[in-house]
C-alpha positions as CSV (number, residue, x, y, z in Angstrom):
1,M,-101.6,11.3,41.8
2,S,-103.2,8.1,42.9
3,N,-101.4,5.8,45.4
4,T,-102.1,2.9,43.3
5,V,-101.4,1.9,39.7
6,K,-102.7,-0.9,37.5
7,I,-100.3,-3.5,35.9
8,T,-101.8,-5.5,33.1
9,I,-100.0,-8.8,32.3
10,Q,-100.1,-10.4,29.0
11,P,-101.1,-12.9,27.4
12,A,-103.5,-13.5,30.2
13,G,-105.1,-10.1,29.8
14,K,-105.5,-9.8,33.9
15,T,-104.8,-6.5,35.5
16,Y,-103.6,-6.1,39.0
17,S,-104.1,-2.8,41.2
18,L,-100.5,-2.5,43.3
19,L,-99.3,0.4,45.5
20,R,-97.1,2.9,43.5
21,G,-93.3,2.0,43.9
22,T,-93.9,-1.7,45.0
23,P,-91.4,-3.9,43.1
24,L,-93.1,-6.2,40.7
25,K,-90.8,-9.5,41.6
26,D,-93.6,-10.9,43.7
27,L,-96.6,-10.3,41.2
28,L,-94.6,-11.8,38.5
29,F,-93.5,-14.7,40.1
30,D,-96.7,-15.6,40.8
31,K,-97.6,-15.1,37.2
32,G,-95.1,-17.7,36.4
33,L,-91.9,-15.9,35.8
34,E,-88.5,-17.2,37.5
35,F,-85.7,-15.8,39.2
36,P,-83.0,-18.2,39.4
37,C,-80.4,-15.8,40.9
38,G,-83.1,-14.9,43.8
39,G,-83.9,-11.4,41.9
40,R,-80.3,-9.9,41.9
41,G,-80.2,-9.3,38.3
42,V,-77.3,-11.1,37.5
43,C,-78.8,-14.1,35.7
44,H,-80.8,-12.5,33.2
45,R,-83.5,-15.0,33.0
46,C,-86.8,-13.1,34.0
47,K,-87.0,-11.0,31.0
48,V,-90.3,-9.1,30.2
49,K,-91.5,-6.8,27.7
50,I,-93.3,-3.5,28.4
51,L,-95.8,-2.8,26.0
52,N,-97.6,0.2,27.4
53,G,-96.0,2.5,30.3
54,S,-92.5,3.0,31.1
55,N,-90.0,1.9,33.4
56,N,-86.4,3.4,33.5
57,P,-83.8,1.0,32.9
58,T,-81.3,0.0,35.7
59,A,-77.8,-0.8,35.7
60,E,-78.7,-4.3,35.6
61,D,-81.0,-3.8,32.4
62,Q,-78.4,-2.1,30.6
63,K,-76.1,-4.8,31.3
64,A,-78.9,-7.5,30.1
65,F,-80.2,-6.1,27.0
66,S,-78.6,-3.9,23.7
67,K,-79.8,-0.2,23.5
68,M,-82.2,-1.6,20.5
69,E,-83.6,-4.2,23.0
70,L,-84.4,-1.5,25.8
71,A,-86.0,0.8,23.5
72,E,-88.1,-1.9,22.4
73,G,-89.4,-2.2,26.1
74,W,-87.3,-5.2,27.2
75,R,-86.5,-5.1,31.1
76,L,-85.4,-7.8,33.8
77,G,-88.7,-8.4,35.7
78,C,-86.9,-8.6,39.2
79,Q,-85.8,-4.9,38.2
80,C,-89.3,-3.5,37.5
81,V,-91.1,-1.2,39.8
82,A,-94.8,-0.3,39.7
83,D,-94.5,3.4,39.5
84,N,-97.0,3.8,36.5
85,D,-99.8,2.0,34.7
86,M,-98.1,-0.6,32.6
87,E,-98.8,-3.7,30.1
88,L,-96.0,-6.5,30.2
89,E,-95.8,-9.2,28.2
90,L,-94.7,-12.5,29.5
91,L,-94.0,-15.7,27.6
92,S,-96.5,-18.3,28.2
93,C,-94.8,-21.3,29.7
94,E,-95.6,-24.6,31.3
95,S,-92.9,-26.6,33.2
96,I,-92.7,-30.3,32.9
97,I,-92.8,-31.8,36.5
98,L,-92.2,-35.5,36.9
99,V,-94.7,-37.3,38.6
100,D,-95.2,-41.2,39.0
101,D,-97.5,-43.6,37.6
102,T,-96.1,-47.0,38.7
103,S,-98.7,-49.6,40.1
104,L,-97.6,-50.6,43.6
105,K,-98.0,-54.0,45.1
106,F,-99.6,-53.8,48.7
107,E,-101.5,-54.9,51.6
108,P,-104.8,-53.4,51.7
109,R,-105.2,-51.0,54.7
110,N,-108.0,-48.6,55.6
111,G,-108.1,-44.8,54.6
112,T,-106.4,-42.5,52.2
113,A,-102.9,-40.6,52.5
114,I,-100.9,-38.2,50.7
115,A,-96.9,-38.4,49.3
116,I,-95.2,-35.4,48.7
117,D,-91.9,-35.1,46.7
118,L,-90.9,-31.6,48.0
119,G,-88.3,-30.5,45.5
120,T,-85.9,-27.4,45.0
121,T,-87.6,-26.5,42.2
122,T,-90.9,-28.5,41.7
123,V,-93.3,-30.2,44.3
124,A,-95.5,-33.0,43.1
125,A,-98.3,-34.7,45.4
126,Q,-100.5,-37.7,45.2
127,W,-103.4,-39.0,47.0
128,L,-103.8,-42.8,47.3
129,D,-106.5,-45.0,48.5
130,L,-104.7,-47.3,51.0
131,E,-107.6,-49.8,50.5
132,S,-107.6,-50.2,46.8
133,G,-103.9,-48.8,45.9
134,K,-105.6,-46.6,43.5
135,L,-104.3,-43.2,42.7
136,L,-106.9,-40.6,43.5
137,G,-105.3,-37.5,42.3
138,T,-102.3,-35.7,41.1
139,A,-101.5,-32.2,41.6
140,T,-98.0,-30.1,41.0
141,A,-96.6,-26.9,41.5
142,L,-93.4,-24.8,41.4
143,N,-91.4,-24.3,44.6
144,P,-92.3,-20.7,45.5
145,Q,-88.8,-20.4,47.3
146,A,-87.6,-20.2,44.1
147,R,-87.9,-16.2,44.2
148,Y,-85.0,-16.4,46.7
149,G,-82.8,-18.5,44.0
150,S,-83.0,-21.5,42.0
151,D,-80.5,-23.8,44.0
152,I,-80.3,-24.8,47.7
153,M,-77.3,-22.7,48.5
154,S,-79.2,-19.5,47.6
155,R,-81.9,-20.4,49.7
156,I,-79.6,-21.0,52.4
157,D,-77.8,-17.6,52.2
158,S,-81.5,-15.9,51.8
159,A,-82.0,-17.7,55.4
160,I,-78.8,-17.0,57.1
161,N,-77.7,-13.5,55.8
162,H,-81.1,-12.0,54.8
163,N,-83.2,-13.2,57.6
164,K,-85.8,-14.9,55.3
165,G,-85.7,-18.2,57.0
166,A,-89.2,-17.8,58.4
167,E,-90.7,-16.5,55.4
168,L,-89.1,-19.5,53.3
169,T,-90.8,-21.9,55.8
170,R,-94.1,-19.9,55.5
171,L,-93.7,-20.1,51.5
172,I,-93.4,-24.1,51.4
173,R,-95.7,-24.8,53.9
174,S,-98.7,-22.5,52.3
175,C,-97.7,-24.0,49.0
176,L,-98.0,-27.7,50.2
177,G,-101.4,-26.7,51.7
178,D,-102.6,-25.1,48.6
179,L,-101.5,-28.4,46.9
180,I,-103.5,-30.8,49.3
181,L,-106.4,-28.5,49.1
182,D,-106.4,-28.6,45.4
183,L,-106.2,-32.3,45.4
184,L,-109.5,-32.8,47.6
185,K,-111.0,-30.0,45.5
186,K,-110.3,-31.4,42.2
187,N,-111.4,-35.0,43.4
188,G,-114.5,-33.8,44.9
189,A,-113.8,-36.5,47.8
190,S,-115.5,-36.2,51.2
191,Q,-113.0,-38.2,52.9
192,K,-109.6,-36.3,54.1
193,P,-106.5,-38.1,54.1
194,S,-105.5,-39.8,57.5
195,F,-101.9,-39.2,57.1
196,I,-99.3,-37.2,54.6
197,L,-95.8,-38.1,54.0
198,I,-93.1,-35.7,52.7
199,V,-89.7,-36.7,51.1
200,G,-87.0,-33.9,50.1
201,N,-83.4,-33.0,50.2
202,T,-81.9,-31.7,53.3
203,V,-82.4,-28.1,52.9
204,M,-86.0,-28.5,52.0
205,H,-86.3,-30.8,55.4
206,H,-85.1,-28.1,57.2
207,L,-86.8,-25.1,55.6
208,F,-90.5,-27.0,55.9
209,C,-89.8,-28.0,59.3
210,G,-88.6,-25.1,60.4
211,F,-85.1,-25.9,61.4
212,D,-82.0,-23.7,61.3
213,V,-80.0,-24.1,58.1
214,T,-76.9,-22.4,59.5
215,A,-74.8,-25.7,59.6
216,L,-75.9,-26.3,55.8
217,G,-74.3,-23.2,54.8
218,F,-70.6,-23.9,56.1
219,Y,-67.8,-26.7,55.9
220,P,-68.5,-29.5,56.6
221,F,-72.1,-28.8,55.9
222,Q,-73.5,-31.4,58.3
223,S,-76.5,-30.7,60.5
224,K,-77.7,-32.4,63.9
225,H,-81.6,-32.1,62.5
226,L,-81.4,-35.2,60.2
227,A,-84.2,-37.2,61.8
228,G,-87.7,-37.4,60.7
229,W,-90.4,-34.9,61.8
230,H,-93.6,-35.9,63.3
231,F,-96.0,-32.9,62.8
232,T,-99.8,-32.0,63.1
233,T,-101.5,-30.0,60.5
234,E,-102.3,-27.4,62.9
235,E,-98.4,-26.9,63.6
236,V,-97.7,-26.1,59.8
237,G,-101.1,-24.1,59.3
238,W,-103.3,-26.8,57.5
239,N,-106.1,-26.2,59.8
240,F,-108.6,-26.9,57.2
241,L,-107.7,-30.9,57.3
242,G,-108.9,-30.9,60.9
243,P,-107.0,-32.1,64.0
244,D,-106.9,-36.0,63.2
245,V,-104.6,-35.6,60.3
246,N,-101.1,-36.2,60.9
247,G,-97.8,-36.0,58.9
248,Y,-94.1,-37.1,58.7
249,F,-91.5,-35.8,57.1
250,M,-88.8,-38.6,56.3
251,P,-85.4,-38.6,57.7
252,C,-82.3,-37.4,55.8
253,I,-79.0,-39.5,55.2
254,G,-76.3,-36.8,56.0
255,G,-75.1,-33.9,54.5
256,F,-77.1,-32.6,51.7
257,V,-78.5,-36.4,51.0
258,G,-82.1,-36.3,52.2
259,S,-85.1,-38.3,52.3
260,D,-85.6,-37.9,48.6
261,I,-82.8,-40.0,48.2
262,L,-84.0,-42.5,51.0
263,A,-87.1,-42.7,49.4
264,G,-85.5,-43.5,45.8
265,I,-83.4,-46.4,47.7
266,I,-86.6,-48.0,48.6
267,A,-88.2,-47.5,45.3
268,T,-85.4,-49.1,43.2
269,E,-84.7,-51.8,46.1
270,L,-81.2,-50.5,45.7
271,H,-80.3,-52.0,49.3
272,K,-81.5,-55.5,48.3
273,T,-79.2,-56.0,45.6
274,T,-76.7,-58.8,45.6
275,H,-74.3,-57.0,43.1
276,P,-72.9,-53.5,43.1
277,A,-75.7,-51.0,41.9
278,I,-75.6,-47.4,41.9
279,L,-78.5,-44.5,42.0
280,I,-77.9,-41.6,40.4
281,D,-80.2,-38.1,40.8
282,L,-79.0,-35.8,38.5
283,G,-79.8,-32.2,39.0
284,T,-78.5,-28.9,40.4
285,N,-77.3,-30.7,43.4
286,G,-76.4,-34.2,42.3
287,E,-76.7,-37.3,44.7
288,I,-75.3,-40.6,44.2
289,V,-75.6,-43.9,45.9
290,L,-73.7,-46.9,45.6
291,H,-74.4,-50.5,47.3
292,A,-71.6,-52.6,47.7
293,N,-70.4,-55.1,50.4
294,Q,-73.6,-54.7,52.3
295,K,-73.4,-51.3,52.6
296,L,-74.9,-47.8,51.0
297,F,-72.5,-45.0,50.3
298,C,-74.0,-41.8,49.5
299,L,-72.5,-38.2,48.5
300,S,-73.9,-35.2,47.0
301,T,-71.8,-33.0,44.6
302,A,-72.9,-29.4,43.4
303,A,-73.2,-29.7,39.7
304,G,-74.9,-26.0,39.3
305,P,-77.8,-25.5,37.2
306,A,-76.4,-26.2,33.6
307,F,-78.5,-29.6,33.6
308,E,-81.7,-27.3,34.1
309,G,-80.9,-24.7,31.4
310,A,-79.7,-21.8,33.9
311,K,-76.4,-20.1,33.2
312,I,-76.7,-21.3,29.4
313,S,-77.3,-18.2,27.4
314,M,-80.3,-19.6,25.8
315,G,-80.9,-22.1,28.0
316,M,-84.5,-22.6,29.7
317,R,-86.1,-25.3,32.0
318,A,-87.7,-28.3,30.2
319,E,-91.1,-26.5,29.2
320,A,-93.2,-25.4,26.0
321,G,-90.4,-24.2,23.6
322,A,-87.5,-25.8,24.8
323,I,-85.5,-28.2,22.5
324,S,-85.1,-31.5,24.3
325,K,-83.4,-33.9,21.6
326,V,-80.9,-32.9,19.2
327,R,-79.5,-35.3,16.2
328,F,-76.9,-34.9,13.5
329,K,-78.2,-35.9,10.3
330,N,-77.3,-35.1,6.5
331,N,-74.6,-32.2,7.9
332,K,-77.3,-30.7,10.1
333,F,-79.0,-30.5,13.3
334,E,-82.4,-32.0,13.6
335,T,-84.3,-31.4,17.0
336,E,-87.5,-31.9,18.8
337,V,-89.1,-29.0,20.6
338,I,-91.5,-29.5,23.6
339,G,-94.9,-28.8,22.7
340,G,-93.9,-28.0,18.9
341,G,-93.7,-25.3,17.2
342,K,-90.7,-22.6,17.1
343,P,-87.8,-23.2,20.1
344,R,-87.3,-20.3,22.5
345,G,-84.2,-21.9,23.9
346,I,-82.7,-25.2,24.9
347,C,-83.1,-27.3,28.2
348,G,-80.5,-29.4,29.8
349,S,-81.3,-32.8,27.9
350,G,-81.0,-31.1,24.4
351,L,-77.8,-29.2,25.6
352,V,-76.2,-32.7,26.4
353,D,-77.7,-34.0,22.9
354,A,-76.3,-31.0,21.3
355,V,-72.6,-31.2,22.4
356,A,-72.5,-35.0,21.8
357,C,-73.4,-34.6,18.4
358,A,-70.8,-31.7,18.3
359,L,-68.3,-33.9,19.7
360,E,-68.9,-36.9,17.1
361,H,-68.7,-34.9,14.2
362,G,-65.7,-32.5,15.2
363,L,-67.3,-29.4,16.0
364,I,-65.9,-29.6,19.6
365,K,-62.6,-30.7,20.6
366,H,-62.4,-33.1,23.5
367,N,-60.9,-30.5,25.5
368,G,-64.3,-28.5,25.1
369,K,-62.8,-25.7,22.6
370,L,-64.8,-25.3,19.8
371,N,-63.2,-26.5,16.7
372,C,-64.6,-23.5,14.2
373,L,-64.1,-20.0,13.3
374,A,-67.3,-18.8,15.3
375,D,-67.7,-18.3,18.8
376,H,-71.0,-20.7,18.9
377,I,-72.6,-23.5,17.5
378,E,-76.3,-22.5,15.6
379,I,-78.6,-25.4,16.4
380,Q,-81.9,-24.2,14.6
381,D,-84.0,-21.0,14.2
382,H,-81.0,-18.6,16.1
383,I,-80.7,-21.0,19.4
384,R,-77.0,-21.4,19.7
385,I,-74.6,-22.8,22.0
386,S,-71.5,-20.6,23.0
387,Q,-68.2,-21.5,24.4
388,K,-69.1,-20.4,27.6
389,D,-72.2,-22.7,27.6
390,I,-69.8,-25.6,26.9
391,R,-67.7,-24.5,29.7
392,E,-70.7,-24.8,32.0
393,L,-71.7,-27.9,30.9
394,Q,-68.3,-29.2,31.3
395,L,-68.3,-28.3,34.9
396,A,-71.5,-29.7,35.6
397,K,-70.9,-33.0,34.2
398,S,-67.2,-33.0,35.8
399,A,-68.7,-32.5,39.1
400,I,-71.1,-35.7,38.9
401,A,-68.6,-37.8,37.2
402,T,-66.2,-37.0,39.8
403,G,-68.6,-38.0,42.6
404,I,-69.1,-41.4,40.8
405,E,-65.3,-41.8,40.0
406,I,-64.4,-41.2,43.7
407,I,-67.3,-43.4,45.3
408,L,-66.5,-46.3,42.9
409,K,-62.5,-46.2,43.8
410,Q,-63.4,-45.8,47.6
411,N,-64.7,-49.5,47.2
412,A,-62.2,-50.7,44.7
413,L,-64.8,-51.0,41.9
414,D,-64.6,-50.2,38.3
415,Y,-67.4,-49.3,35.7
416,P,-67.6,-52.6,34.7
417,D,-68.5,-53.9,38.2
418,I,-71.6,-52.1,38.4
419,K,-74.6,-54.1,37.0
420,E,-77.4,-51.8,37.9
421,V,-77.4,-48.0,37.2
422,W,-80.8,-46.2,38.2
423,L,-81.2,-42.5,36.8
424,A,-83.7,-40.5,38.8
425,G,-84.8,-37.0,38.8
426,A,-86.5,-35.1,36.2
427,F,-83.2,-34.4,34.2
428,G,-82.1,-37.8,34.8
429,N,-85.1,-39.3,33.1
430,Y,-85.1,-37.3,29.9
431,I,-81.3,-37.6,29.1
432,D,-80.4,-39.7,26.5
433,K,-78.1,-42.1,27.9
434,Q,-76.1,-42.6,24.8
435,S,-75.4,-39.0,24.6
436,A,-74.5,-38.9,28.2
437,K,-71.7,-41.3,27.3
438,K,-70.5,-39.6,24.8
439,I,-69.9,-36.7,26.9
440,G,-68.3,-38.7,29.8
441,L,-71.1,-37.9,32.4
442,L,-72.0,-41.6,32.5
443,K,-69.0,-44.3,31.6
444,F,-71.1,-47.5,32.8
445,D,-72.1,-50.1,30.1
446,L,-75.5,-48.7,28.1
447,E,-77.4,-51.9,29.1
448,V,-77.4,-51.4,32.8
449,I,-78.5,-48.0,33.0
450,K,-82.4,-47.7,33.8
451,Y,-84.9,-44.9,34.0
452,G,-86.2,-44.6,37.4
453,G,-88.8,-42.0,36.9
454,N,-89.8,-40.0,39.8
455,T,-88.1,-42.4,42.4
456,A,-88.5,-40.0,45.4
457,L,-92.3,-40.1,44.9
458,L,-92.5,-43.6,44.1
459,G,-90.5,-44.6,47.2
460,A,-92.9,-42.3,49.5
461,K,-96.0,-44.1,48.2
462,I,-94.6,-47.5,48.8
463,C,-93.7,-45.9,52.3
464,L,-97.5,-45.1,52.5
465,M,-98.6,-48.8,51.4
466,K,-96.4,-50.3,54.0
467,W,-96.7,-47.9,57.0
468,P,-96.0,-48.1,59.8
469,E,-93.6,-51.4,58.9
470,V,-91.9,-49.6,56.8
471,L,-89.9,-47.7,59.5
472,E,-88.2,-50.5,60.5
473,E,-86.8,-50.9,57.0
474,I,-85.8,-47.0,56.8
475,N,-84.0,-47.5,59.9
476,Q,-82.0,-50.5,58.6
477,I,-81.2,-48.3,55.4
478,L,-80.0,-45.7,57.6
479,K,-77.8,-47.7,59.7
480,I,-76.1,-49.2,56.6
481,S,-75.8,-45.9,55.0
482,E,-72.6,-44.1,55.4
483,H,-72.1,-40.3,54.3
484,L,-68.9,-39.6,52.1
485,S,-67.8,-35.7,52.1
486,L,-66.9,-35.2,48.4
487,G,-64.8,-32.0,49.2
488,E,-62.5,-33.7,52.0
489,H,-61.6,-36.5,49.5
490,P,-57.9,-36.0,49.0
491,Q,-58.5,-36.8,45.5
492,F,-61.1,-34.4,44.7
493,Q,-59.5,-31.8,42.9
494,S,-57.3,-33.9,40.6
495,T,-60.1,-36.0,39.6
496,F,-62.3,-33.1,38.9
497,L,-59.8,-31.6,36.6
498,N,-59.6,-35.0,34.7
499,Q,-63.0,-35.4,34.2
500,I,-63.4,-31.8,32.7
501,Q,-62.4,-33.5,29.2
502,F,-65.3,-34.6,27.2
């Protein structure tokens, strides 16, 4: 018997040789399959179909699929092992990664530089000509750390309890290096960047820099490593850039509020407003910043992955085949599907729309309970929303709404007092603000709500165009910033329970 087996991945039609007995998780992740639970077999999001060959179903497979589905060859990708020649089918998908195309005001300076938004899920890099302000190129990728879980707490757990800290650091440094190399090759530039600037949340900051994340895994979730980190390309393994290129990972504000939010403050000029204004980054780890009384008040709130389609029975990320918009007309749901065609599932913005429509037309009660005999609502082509899905959305929306409520009350403010609301992040830019208001996620006047785009990447580019003078502005922002610990607030539990209702 040969020590190697051949694994063919469809629809790409490519065949790979692996040692017999090798788990398929890493190969499948590299080919686009995601493991939101870190490959523990509990989220059931990594479904593959065995077209030829066999793989005995595990206990996790038996929980995820019916007997008929198992007989048809359905398995969880994270449970598959290369023990014989196999042909597997993966659903083709391409995630939407938010980049930025805003024109910048700047003072011309020499050279080129790269700005990177290092997100928990996705990574975006843009190469700038500092003399002309011209965008030389854009490159995006999924964060390869996602094989250890879709959220920051899963990554922290992998680093602390499974000794994967060094591997997580290696993965993201390698990913960013590949992204930079891709930028250089695609644009055929003979000139290399003179500087690289990175922004990201506190966990991404720590893992890229190689700092210990233990303090972020336990209450009160405060780390001593919040400062910006200057690095050489040699330190992070980007030797192809040569020794003259330096980089900087911008500083974090506190807790889980990182330099992505700091860059967002700079992009929206939140710190310069003469009226109360707020920046909200909607995502798995929601971040909220209020500018009031000449100070910046910041907090993070664990909204969970429902906004990104995880933990939703037919949920998926914002990618081809996802229902992204929902309306209710003539007594039926009408939908928009990313990329057109038949829907494969529903992403966060579609879920918010669907629940808002169902609320408005009496299909769901304000306590979240389905107001029908069935245990689900059919949206389109067998895509449905269950009672459990609605509960997951309630938890996510309550986490964000609680953070907003508490940060306002802390400053003796009410919703009408806020004259400017910036929505940031991928989900924040695709959500319909009317739907968000209907479900109680955002209670501000609709006319003050603005879509900021990728404020993290935009802020990083602004910093590059003003470097190094911008360091003084960054220090001033940090001086007036106050990090609030939401979990410590005496009204957190009661407010959270009150915000559960739609």
